N, C-alpha and C positions, 0 to 999 in steps of 0.2 A: 259532528263526525259523520263521514259517509263510509258505510261498509260496502265493499265491492259486491255487486249482485252475483258474481260467480261463487261467492262464499254462501250466499243465502239461497239462491235459486238454481245454481249449477248451469247458468247460461254462459255463452261465450264471453271471454274477456279480451279487451283490446290489447294487442301486442304489436310492437314494431319489429323486434328481433326474435328470431328463433333461438332455441338453446344452442344450436350449432354455431350461429352467428355470435352469440354471447361468448361461447368458448373461444372462438377465434380472436375476438377483441380482448378478452382476458389474457390469452397467451401473448398477444402483442403488447399489452400493458406490462406484463411481467418482464418481457424482453426489454422494453424501454427502461424499466427500473434497474435491470442488471447491466445493460450496455450503455444507455444514455445517461442515466442517473437523474437525481433531483437536487436542486440547491436547497439546503436546510440552513437557514440563517440563525440557528440557535446551537451554540456549542454543546450544551448539555445533551440535546437530541443527537448530535453527531457522535459524541462519545458513547452514548447509549447504544446506538446501532452498530458502531464499530466494534463494541465489545461482544456483539452477537454475530460478527462475521461480515458486516458491510465494509466496502472499500471506501475510504475517505481521503479526498484530496482537496485541501482548503475547505470550501463550503459545499463542494460537490460530493454527494453520497450515492454510491451504487449499491442497491439493496438486493441481496440474493433472494430468489423466488421462494426458497424454503422458509425464510423469515416472514415473508408476506403471507404465505399459506398458514404458517403458525398463528399469525395475527388474526387471520380470517376464522380460524378454528376457535379462538378464544373470544371473539367478539360476539356479544349476545344478539340474538335475532330480534329481540324486542325489549323495550324498557318503558317505564312509566315516568311521566312528569305530572306533578300534582298542582292543583290550585290551592289558595288559602282555604277555600271551601273544599272539603274532601270529595264532594259530589262532582267536582270539576276534573277529576283524574283523566289524563290523556294517555292512552295506550299507544305508544309509538311502534308500529309494526306495519309491514307491507300489507296492502289491501285494506287498511283502516286509514282513511284519508282525512287529515285534519288541515283546516285552512286558517291562515292568519296574515297580518300585515307584514311589511318588510321594514328594514331599518334605514337610517342615515340619509333621508332626503334633505337636500340643501334648502329647498323652498317648501312652502306650505300654503295651501289655500285657507285663508282665515275664514272659519265657518260663520262668523258674525258679519264681516264686512265684504267678503268675497274677494278680497285682494290677494294677489300672489306676493308673498313677502318672504323674507328670510325666516327659517325655522327658529323658534326661541323657546325658552322655558314655558311650560304649560301645555305645549303641543302634544307631548307624549302622554300627559295626563288626560287631555281631551280624547286622544286616540284610544287610550285604555278604557275610558268611560263609555265611549261609543261601542267599542268591541264587547265590553261587558254586557251591553244591552242587546247585541245582535245575536240571534239564535244560531247562525251558521258559522260564526267565527269562533274557533276553538282555543286559540292561544293569542298572546299579545306580543307585538313588537312595536317600536316607537313611532315609525313612519316619519321621523324627523331627526335632524342633527343640529343640536342647539348652537346658536351663534352668539349667545350672551352670557356664557359661563366660562370659567377657566377651561380652555379647550380640552385638556387631557381628561378632565372630569365629566365631560358630556355624558358618557354612558352611565355614570354613577347617578347624576341628577335624573337622567331618564328613568333608571330603574326605580328610584325612590318615588317618582310620580306614578309609575305603573303599579307598584305595590299598593299605593294609596287609592287607586281608582279601579281595581279589578280584583276579583277572586278567582279568575281563570289562570291557567299556567302561563308563565312568561318565558320568552326566549330572549336572552340578553346578550349583548356584546361587550367586550372589554378590550381596551387598546394596550394595556400593560398588566403585568402580574399584580401590581399594586391596586389598580382599579378593579380587577377581578376580585381581589380580597375584600375591597370595600363592598362590592355587590354581594359577595358571599356572606359577609357579616350582617348586612341588611336582611338578607333572606333568612339567616339564622335567627335574627331578632323577631321576624314575622312568624317563623315556624315554631318558635319557643326555645330552641336550643340547637346546637350544632348536631347533636345526635338525632334529634327529630328531623332536621333537614336532610341528613344522610338517609334516614329511613324513608322519608317522603320528600324528595327534592321538589321545590316549588318553582324552579327555573332550570333551563338548559342553557349552556353556553353556545353562542353562534360565532364561528370564525370562518375565515376564507383562505384559500390558497390562490396563488397567482399563476397564470399560464404564460408560457409553458414551463412546467416542472420547477416551481419555486414556492417555498413556504416561508413566510416572514418569521422573524424572531418572536414577535409578540404573539402570533397565532400559536406557535409551538409551545411557548412558555405557558400560555393560558390553558391550552389543551391538556398539557401534562398536569398542571395544578388542579384543573377540574377533575381529572381522573383520580388524582390522589385523594380528593375530598368527596368523592362519590357524586359529583354533579355530572349529569349526562351532557354530551357535547355534540355539535354538528360542525362539519368542515365542508364548505361549499365553494365552488368556483366555476370558471368558464370552461373552455376558452371562447373568445370571440372568433367565430369560424371565418377563416380567410385572413385574419390578422395574427392571431396567436396559435392557429393551427392551419393546415392545408384546407382548401375549400371543399372538403368532403366530410360528410357526417361520420363516417367510420374513423377517419383520422382524428377528428375532434373528440369522439367518444373514447378513443384510445388514450389521448393526452389527458382528458378528464379523469378517466379511471386510474391511470398511473399516478397522477397527483393525489387523488383522494386516497388511494391505497397506501401511499407513502405516509400521509398523515395518520391513517388508521394504524399502520405498523408502528409508528412512534408511540402512539397512545397505548396500544396493546402490549408492546414490549415493556413500557413503563409500568402499567397496571393491567395485567391480564384480566379480561372479563369486564373492563370498564365500559359503561354504556356509551355508545357513539353511533351517530348516523353520518353517512356521507351525503353530499348533495352536488348538483351541477345544473348549470344552464348554458349548454353550448349554443349560444345564440349567434345567428348569422350576422356578419358585418354588413351594414348597408353600404353599397358601393359608392353612393353619392356623398355620404357624410362621414364614413369610417367609424360610425358609432355602432354599438351592438343594437340589434333590432329586437327588443323584447317582444313586440307584438307580432313578429313574423311567424308564419306557419312552421318554418324550420325550427324555431326555438321550442315550440310545443312538441314537434316531432322528435327532436333530439332529446328533450327532457323525458318524454315517454320512453324512448329507447334506453336512456340511462336508468330508468326504473327497472327495465328488463334486466339490465346488467346487475343491478343491486339485488334483484330477486334471485337471479342465477347464483349469486355469491352469498345470499342470505343475510344482507345488511339492510337496516332501515335507510330510507332515502328521503331527502328534502328536494322538492321541485319548486316551480314558480307558476303562478297564475294571477290574473287580475292586475296585470302590469301592462300599461298601454303607452304607445308613443304619442298619443293624442295630448293636446295641451289643455283641453277642457273635458268635462264629462259629456261626451257627444256620441254620435253614431259610431265613429271609429272606436272609441273607448269601449262601447258596449259589444261591438262585433269581436274585438280582440279578446276581451275578457270571456265571452261566451265560448269561444273555441278553446282557450287555455283551460278554463275550469272543467269543461266536459272531458277533454283529453286527460287532464290530471286525475279526475275522478275515475275514468275508465282504466287508466294505467295502474292505479292503486298506489300512488306515491304516499309514503307515510305522513309527511308534512309538506304543505304547500304554502310558500310565503310570497310576499310582495303584493298582497291584495291592497289596493289603494294607491299604487304607483302611477304617476303620469309623467310624460316627457322623459322617457328613458331613465326612470328611477330618480329624477331630479326634483319632482314635486309630489308631496303627500297630499291626498285629498280625502277628507272624511265623507264627502258626498259620493265619491267613487267607491269608497269602502262599503257604503250602504248599498249601492247598486250591485256590486259584486256579491255581497251577502245574499241578495235576492236571486242572483244567477246561480249561486251555490245551492240555494234551496230548490231551484228547478232541476239542477243536476242530481241532487239527492233523490228527488222523486223518480227521475229516469232510472237511477241506479237501483231503486227498490224493485224495479221490474214488474212483472205481472204474475201473480200467484194463480196457478192452474190446478184446480181440484174440483171434486163434486160440489163442495160447499161454495166455491166461487163461481162455477159455471151456473149454478142455480137452475138447473133444467126444470125442476118441479115448479118454481116460481114463474119461469117463462111460460110453461104450459098453462098455469093457472090464469095468468093475465091474458095470454092469447093474442091473436092477430088484432092490430089496431088499438091495443090497450096501452096504458101508461104505467110507469113504475114509480113515479114520484110519490104516490100515496101508499106505497107498499112499505110498511115499517122495516121489514127485513133488509130491503135494499137501501132505503133512506138512511138507516142507521150507520151505513158505511161511507156516507158521502165525505165526511171530514177525513177519514183515513185514506180514501182513494183519490180525492181531488186536491191538488195543490192550489192554494189561494194566494195571489200576490199581495204584497203590502205597499209597494210603490209603483209597480207597473199598472197601467190603466186598461180596464176592460169595459168601461161605461159607454153607453151610446153617445154619439156626438153631441146631441142636445143637452144631455145631462153634464157632460164634460164642459160644455160651453157655459152652462149656468153656474158651474162650480169655479169659474174663473179662468178657463182655458189654460190651465197650468201645464207647463212643459215638464218632462221627466226630471230635469235638473231642478226645477222649482220644488217639486215634491221631495226630491232627495234632500235638498237644503233645509226644507221645513222639518223633515224627520230628524236630521242631525241636530237642529236647534232644539227640537222637543226633547231629544234624549239628553242633551247637555243641561237643559233646564229642569228636567223632572226625574231622570234616572238616578237612583241612589245605590251605588255599589256597597258591598259589605265593608264597613269602616274598619280601619286599623285601630287597635287599642291605643289609648293615649300614651302608654309607656313605650309602645313600639314606635310611634311617631317621634317621641323624644329620642329614642335610640337612633333613628334614622338621621335626625338633625345633628346628633353628636358625631356620627360617622362622617357626615358631609363636612362638618366643621374641622374634624381631624384631617380629612383628606385635603382640605384647602390649606391648612397649616403645613402639611407635608410638602405640597407642591410649591410653597413659597420659599422653601429652603434651597 
């Protein structure tokens, strides 16, 4: 976790939007919800909002601003997601920045062979194990979309693998109410009971909305179910700027905020006070490919601006970093991740996902995950800032050593070296001759070696045998259900 230095040291914080600009975009989003409306593809959600004064015509719902404001008043400003290990608690609040991978990559770089292949069973487990070992990754997502299981059950198999390979908090996705229930039952088995899970939820639900102004049936049904069962949720979406919004950041942010507030209003109307974060990545469309450009500077800029909107409204926010358009872990991947991570840390986003994405979220890479973990460590050091006091200026020690002296042999100074100096684990600082004697390894070579070492040696906190048995029973029952 990175705590924004503005909280610790009262130094300036990075902002894109002023409060006046946030107010203007918020007013525009409320106007959109009242005049344009949003497509809600869930009948229960439509009936719920209609009973509170929303105008409904088929799937189009126009939401009065009073209902949105009521939802904002009931939404908590922060919430916790726990790991199986109580020490792994994650406080989801603005200016406490947590990083994790993303979900649903179609392809995966095999850490043993190096081949780009279809994602399959075992990949989410490997991702969880690597994340469990990395110091700067705070929560788990699967980084893969299985291609070799009953398709609708992919998130359930993924969650089972994650539970078995990490004690950190998990952010899970579900494509139906039934698969959410499977995941919930697995989490209850790991937590010990449903009441224990409600008291300390060990996962949060991740859903998405579609731009412009559209929320799918499955997203709404799982959001409402999570709220009823005390599971925190996140609803995140675009738009792709230029394709699903006009080619301006202000228009994209308005569409993002209106869609996110529609989801929040459904959840808070159903269960006032339910823990929820909104999220957004209004990424620029690449004019040559018509694909969203995750690695563009505009994506990071818009995401940071969306944090400003969330802060203005008092809602936790999920952003994106560590997601590159590069096809390999190369200079492009490093440059894009460095910009994204630093802006995410400075903006104070509550959760930051998609660490480890390559090729516009199509390839999951554990080596890239390790590189971005290193970059997050660098950003965390910057965010700690510089403490200025009589104790840190050390004028008496400076006077004692005097002109031409050295401080390396002064215990008072030397004792602070590990606190003050960030030390890399994969980036190279050795002289050329020593680097050459060590095999002239590239950064990607070092990253791949670290991934293999973690997979071979790291031992996450194991699940109890009875919990593993419960997970297998839930999977078997889900398979039987889907055969009918």
